[in-house]
Structure formats: C-alpha cells, structure tokens
N, C-alpha and C positions, 0 to 999 in steps of 0.2 A: 542390474547387469552382473554384479558380482555373484549373485545366486546362480544365474545361468552359466557363468563361466565355471563355477565350482561344480555345478551339475555335469557339465561337459567333461571336466577332468575326471569326475567320479565314474561316469559311464565309460570313459576310455579305459579305465582299469578293470572293467568287467570283461566277461568273455565275449566272443564275436557276436553271438546271438543278441545279447543285451545291447551291444553297441549299435547295431542296426535298428533295433526296436526303439531305443530311447534317444537317438541322435536327432531325429526329426522334431519331436516335441520340444526338446531343449533348444534347438535352433529357432523354433517358432517363439518360444518364451523369451529368448535373447532378443529377437527382433521386436517383439511387443514391448519389452522394457526399454529398448533403444528408442522406439517411436514415441513412447509415452514420455520419456525424459526430454526429448527434443520439443514435443508439443507443449508440455508443461512449462518448459523454459521459455518458449515463445509467448505463452500467455502471461507469464510473470513479467517478461520484458515489456509487453504491451501495457500492462498495468503500471509498471514503473514509469513509462513514458507519459502516461495519462496523469499520474501523480505529480511528476515534474512540471507538466503543463499547468496543472491547477495551483501548485506551489508558486510558480513564477508569475502567474496571473494575479494571485492574491498579493504577493510581494510588490508587484508593480503598482497595484492600486493603493496599497498601504504607503509606498514611498512617494506617490504623487500627492497624498493627503498630508502626511507627516514627513516633511522633507529633510529636516536636520537631524543629526545623530543625537543631539541634546533632547529634542522632543521625543524621539523614540526611546531613549533611556528612561525618561520620566513616566512613560505610559506602561500600563499592564495590559497584556493581551490574553484573551480567552477565545478559543475556537469551539463552537458547538456544531454538531452535525458531523457528517463524513463526506468525503468526496465520492464515495460509492465505487462501483466497479465499472469497467468498460463493457461495451456491448459484447466483445469477444469473450471476456471472462464470464459474463452472465450466461452466454450461450453454452460455453463449455461446462459451467456448473449445472445448467439445466440438463445437458446430455449425460454428465457423470456426477451425480449428487455426492458421491464419496469424496470428490476433490474439495468440497467446501470445508471438510475437516482439516485438510492440509494447509489451507490458506490462513494467513494471519490477517491483521488489519490492513486497510488500504494505504496507509501512509500518513495522511494528514487529517486531523479531526479528533474530537472527543478526547480520549486519554492516550492517544497514540504517541508513545515516546519516540518512535522512529521519526515521525513527521516533525516533532518539535526539535529534536536533536539536529536534524537536517536544516530546519529553519534557522537555528542559532549558529551552528558551526559551519555548515556548507555555504549558506547564503550570508553569513556574518551579520546577522540581525541581533544585536545585543539588546534584548528586551526581556522584561520579566514576563514569563508565561505562566498563567494560572490554569491548572488542570481542572477539569469538570468535577472530579471527585473532591478536590480541596474546597472549592467555593464556586457557587453558581451565580453568575451575574444576572441581575434583574433586567431583562431586555425591555420591559414596559416603560421604565423610567429613562431610557436612553434615546437620544435623537439619532435618526438615520443620517449617516454621512454619505453613503454610497450604496446604491442597490443595483446589482447587475444580474445577469442571467445565472451566474455561478455562485454568487455569494452576496450577503448583505453585511455592510460594515456599520456598526453603531458606536457612538461615543457617549460615555457617561460624564457627569459633572466633575468627577475627581480624576479624569484622565484615563479611565478604563476604556479599553477598546474591545468590543465584542464582535466577532466574526461568526456569522451563521452561514454555514455551507449548505448549498442546495443540491 
C-alpha cells in the first residue's frame, strides 16, 4: 500500500498528461494491494484459529491423563509431526504458490518455537519440552496412552511423553 501511495504522490507532481495516464494503474495497484492484505490476513487468522483449536484439544487430552501439576512438572514432552494447514490455507497456496514462501510454520509441532512458547506461557503448562533437533524419542518402546483422530499420545518408562500429531 505504501508503494501505491508513494506512486500516486509522485504522479501528482508530474504534468497533467502523466497524471491522467498514470492515475488509473496506480489506483488499480493500490486496490490490489489492499485486497491482498485483507485476504492474506483472513487466511492467517483462519490458520491461527485452527492452531488454537489443535493446541486446546491436545492440552485437554494431556490434562485428563496427567491431572496434577506435580506429574506434569516431572514429565518431558516431545511433539512430532505438525498440525498442518487448514483447507482454506491449502486452497490459497494452490491458487497462489508464491504465498508459500511468506508463511512460516503452522504453530505447533516439530521445532516450532511459537507453538511451544504458547504452550508454556499462554496455557501455563510448566513442563520440560524437548525439541526434535535435541533428541528424538523412540516411539517403538513407548506404550500408547491415547489415540485420537488428531494425535497419538505415548508414554515412556521414565516419564517421557511423546505426542505424534496427525
């Protein structure tokens, strides 16, 4: 939007012929930037709502299994996989492949610092979180505690909790 506004101010300082010739393309450019910013903002808001839904679903399942704060403080949590993108986001990325370069991670999963920060500070879950790059838990030796449509929760012998997002 700033580029379009600067362009309009620049064209305004030209002579009358250039003003009439360049005003319409600059207004179209301004309109396209405005529409793009609103559409992109709506897609990101939709993705954020989906990420919050998945976070709260996982936290609800974890709090039903490990109910006391002492149990939570003793365990270590690792999350594998990713929540993925919403249907709207995937559709927009299909239509406009260049948008994939702008988007970051989805929020929760893998090594997503944003998801873990929100997990710990926003939801107040004081738990040691192990990133995938630090150590990978062996899921074969763990027993399944809960298997749902969205995630599988496994527990190890030493109190490790592995969440595999689907």
